[in-house]
Steps between C-alpha positions, in 0.01 A plus 500: 500500500239333290601345172332530158259213561392637838440842345317348205274311737421819694433685174268227386307495827452880478346456155283204606499409869313179428698379203591129529861392562480309171414815305765706677755229438420500126542881490833492693631194314536289808316192643181519709692342785767779488227766521338327796830466684590864438156614613525295827858630563402862443203459736735377771796735447353813346149512634348446156123510511225549241193682631164570338385856575196713430591807299381803708458703178241246378335371810374812678767498771687820600848515636673725745876545562562555866818623674531449872784672687597295805762466768769249375480239779125441433489532121560130422235372741242752379580412131441131578165583665389699197621219270248261657204704376312383187474857367875577490764420237866589459581583859859628503743647747665811355709803596739337745220316678316814598221466249252236390361507145190296410231474243145482632205370295147638547161474327444747223406845632573372852764592755719222640393376842867506590510879460165564671543312829710180472853647539648382828463772765859529592756775555749330271313649194629860480363591154270380228427601138261326260507533120200396293612316177351680204662303221757220477742534212732215598443208735213262563441315168810673356812320621840657568687495169817380672339152520395496137830491308535140392221382270498641150182581306480157337536325841230725649264421214574128542418520873168641409438221249548725201750506209697813422503578129682759300213749532469472879832610646340635809606408851177398672622624836602839356137526378380431850732760641367761261139412589574537872650850448211647306341825598333523841151355502535259211589199714201563723238535229384140509449414869455133584445466879548145620174317560437363846530142387844575354651616827604152612673443163683836522607432860647158396687657206638774726657222708626298205447622144607157365261295707364208299147483372419209734607696807316811384190291433510365862534858626218644300265203479494536122598249237845528352356614166312779676812610682692509170229702335468748787879565497491556122205736536676701778817524299318597186325782694834599649350466843773240576872498434789294615807643665838346584677554824871431516805630682637751247850482645548207268438737217770737626286734708652608831359854531126582516347837573163676494497827309253769601483763223310826459422564130328791337132387457500597129800278438420211732357263238780572253772449758339185642468339158865569429613362840287186444752405232795515740644154578596620846133538615276219622210711618372843399169666600333842502359583846355773714718684750805725495679234295277428201719230328627202697751245365713202609848477359703178481874544432817287513664721764487848663720652225250385235217653696692828525558499124129433437394782730744759375505423130182332386256658748703817514426553128129570576458868573136432595610305807517778760589297810618144562526311832678168502439244777703177496315171554666299777267192511183366354280369776202409270474481130181477292281288724701308763742602769863419407655224703791581730773355280348651182478841664868478586585426140297794378666765715 
């Protein structure tokens, strides 16, 4: 289990993935060296990684959630093949190893090449369903609340270089959460597609969101000041955000499941906004298909998941059907395949 300093470091990185160890140390009340050591240890033992990602809601990219039903002996190998593709993220083995879940990126108004003709021609795939993501209520720039329980409002303001006064008792992350859960369409109003010359910068940040300016300057051919300015511009336009990957078992999570719900259309937005406040959920999106609301639940154990399903979700009469598929292993997270020993930890 992670201690308070580890959790505080993870919380800080979610708020600002490029914050210096010195600034984080000041906020946590520990030395810069302590933060540096903890960061290195978490990278080695818990798969900690900061990645810079383009926000699909801002950059003109569409997303599809794909379910592939397979024969169990071949599912792992097929999942690893799919994980090598640049257009896939969050490749997971679910449902006792008989199903692969993945997110596929595609250009706006386009259909993923994977769905058109790139799926391996093999008899091990016995079924496929694809769900177009209409709106993301939780996920992407909005982190799982279970990782954001350590820093108080004053510490969060300090991390941002601001001072919390008596008239500003607002948690800056809570404000970001509310912004991400606004009505459908509001987050996509100001599109900011990445420019061609920014692609190399975004690719480098996908690999390492904390890469130094000197390294990024070598990659892009720009000066360090230009790199810093472009990162600031992308973040200000919300075309770029930083995410944190870490083995959540250190936070007490042993049970993960995908939830496929059918909600009355007239109640979909109301229900989704309410669910976006649930600390058990790390992802929530409205989609096309028989299941029009998809979520990922993270719970301490199966009993906790059962309680969540029967009591919290069961309280919503607008949820007509609910399918639960347990996540067995994560083969690929946001942008890189998970290493063998990391994958074993995340089962």
